[in-house]
C-alpha positions as CSV (number, residue, x, y, z in Angstrom):
1,M,118.8,101.4,113.9
2,T,117.2,104.6,112.8
3,Q,116.4,107.4,115.1
4,R,112.8,108.4,115.3
5,W,111.6,111.8,117.4
6,A,108.7,114.0,117.5
7,I,109.2,117.9,117.5
8,G,106.6,120.3,119.4
9,S,105.6,123.6,118.6
10,G,103.7,124.5,121.8
11,S,100.6,124.7,119.6
12,L,97.5,124.0,121.2
13,F,96.2,121.9,118.2
14,E,99.1,119.4,118.6
15,E,98.2,118.6,122.2
16,R,94.1,118.5,121.5
17,I,94.3,116.5,118.6
18,G,97.4,114.3,119.1
19,Y,99.8,114.9,116.6
20,A,103.6,116.5,116.4
21,R,104.6,119.4,114.6
22,A,107.4,117.4,113.0
23,V,108.9,113.9,113.0
24,V,112.2,113.2,112.5
25,D,113.1,109.7,111.0
26,G,116.8,108.8,110.7
27,D,117.6,111.6,107.6
28,R,114.0,112.3,106.6
29,V,112.3,115.5,108.2
30,Y,108.0,115.4,108.0
31,V,106.6,118.7,108.9
32,S,102.9,118.6,109.4
33,G,100.6,120.9,107.7
34,T,101.3,124.5,109.2
35,T,99.2,127.4,109.7
36,G,99.6,130.9,109.9
37,F,99.3,130.9,113.8
38,D,101.8,132.5,115.6
39,Y,102.3,129.7,118.5
40,A,103.6,132.4,121.4
41,D,100.1,134.1,121.6
42,M,97.8,131.8,119.2
43,T,96.8,134.5,117.1
44,I,96.6,134.6,113.2
45,S,96.6,137.5,110.8
46,D,93.5,138.0,108.5
47,D,95.9,138.5,105.5
48,V,96.9,135.6,103.6
49,V,100.3,136.7,102.9
50,E,100.9,137.5,106.5
51,Q,99.7,133.7,107.1
52,A,102.4,132.4,104.8
53,E,105.0,134.1,106.1
54,Q,103.9,133.0,109.5
55,C,103.7,129.4,108.3
56,L,107.2,129.2,106.9
57,R,108.6,130.8,110.2
58,N,106.7,128.0,111.9
59,I,108.0,125.3,109.3
60,G,111.6,126.8,109.6
61,A,111.9,126.8,113.8
62,A,110.7,123.1,113.1
63,L,113.5,122.4,110.7
64,E,116.0,123.9,112.6
65,E,115.1,121.9,115.5
66,A,115.2,119.0,113.2
67,G,118.8,120.0,112.1
68,A,117.6,120.8,108.8
69,C,116.9,123.9,106.6
70,F,114.7,125.0,103.7
71,A,117.6,123.9,101.4
72,D,116.8,120.3,102.4
73,V,113.1,120.4,101.4
74,V,112.3,118.0,98.8
75,R,108.3,118.0,98.9
76,V,105.8,120.8,99.7
77,R,102.1,120.7,99.7
78,Y,100.1,124.0,99.8
79,L,96.5,123.6,100.9
80,L,94.2,126.9,100.8
81,P,90.6,127.2,100.8
82,V,90.3,130.0,98.2
83,R,91.9,129.0,94.9
84,E,92.5,132.9,94.5
85,D,94.3,133.5,97.6
86,F,97.4,131.3,96.1
87,E,98.8,133.9,93.6
88,P,99.6,136.8,96.3
89,C,101.6,134.2,98.1
90,W,103.9,133.4,95.7
91,P,106.4,135.9,95.9
92,V,107.0,134.9,99.7
93,L,106.9,131.0,98.6
94,R,109.3,131.7,95.7
95,A,111.7,133.7,98.1
96,C,111.8,130.5,100.3
97,F,111.7,127.8,97.6
98,G,112.9,129.6,94.5
99,E,116.4,127.9,94.5
100,V,115.2,124.7,96.4
101,R,112.9,123.7,93.8
102,P,111.0,121.1,95.7
103,A,108.2,119.0,94.3
104,A,105.0,120.9,95.0
105,T,101.4,120.1,94.9
106,M,98.4,122.9,95.4
107,L,95.3,121.8,96.6
108,V,92.1,123.6,97.2
109,C,90.2,122.5,100.6
110,G,88.8,123.5,103.5
111,L,91.0,123.7,106.8
112,A,90.1,123.1,110.4
113,D,89.4,126.9,111.2
114,P,87.5,129.6,109.1
115,R,90.5,131.9,110.1
116,M,93.0,129.7,108.5
117,R,93.5,131.2,104.7
118,I,96.8,128.9,104.0
119,E,98.3,125.3,105.2
120,I,102.0,124.3,104.2
121,E,103.3,121.2,104.7
122,V,106.9,119.8,103.7
123,E,109.1,116.8,103.9
124,A,113.2,117.2,103.8
125,R,116.0,115.2,103.9
126,R,118.5,116.4,106.4
127,G,122.0,117.4,104.8
128,S,120.6,117.0,100.9
129,G,120.6,121.0,100.5
130,G,124.5,121.6,99.8
131,G,123.8,120.0,96.3
132,V,121.1,122.3,95.2
133,T,121.7,123.2,91.8
134,P,119.4,126.3,90.4
135,S,117.6,125.0,87.2
136,S,119.1,126.1,83.6
137,G,116.1,127.1,82.2
């Protein structure tokens, strides 16, 4: 029987809307769209790059609680209200995913709060990161 459990982050949004930061289903980990809020004090930077860094810290915490890591990520989705905000985030995203090379999609869309400038969602398979081979070109 597959084990399924939810992981919360303490975000007020999770309680108010009714979702989990992440759901673990067997060896799969589904991390909800995660924004740049610092959940400890529910603050968010005005800077899109700082938001991207905080998104990744939030996602990393959820993955760790699930028994996974960024090397296990197989899919990532980037959601931004302003297309031009994406490129400044590339160095931060590459530092996290450059060796992992997950399948990726970037969408331009509205987000739930006008302060949010980027939202990141990932899917991972626990234990799959050990076999990542850098692309040969």
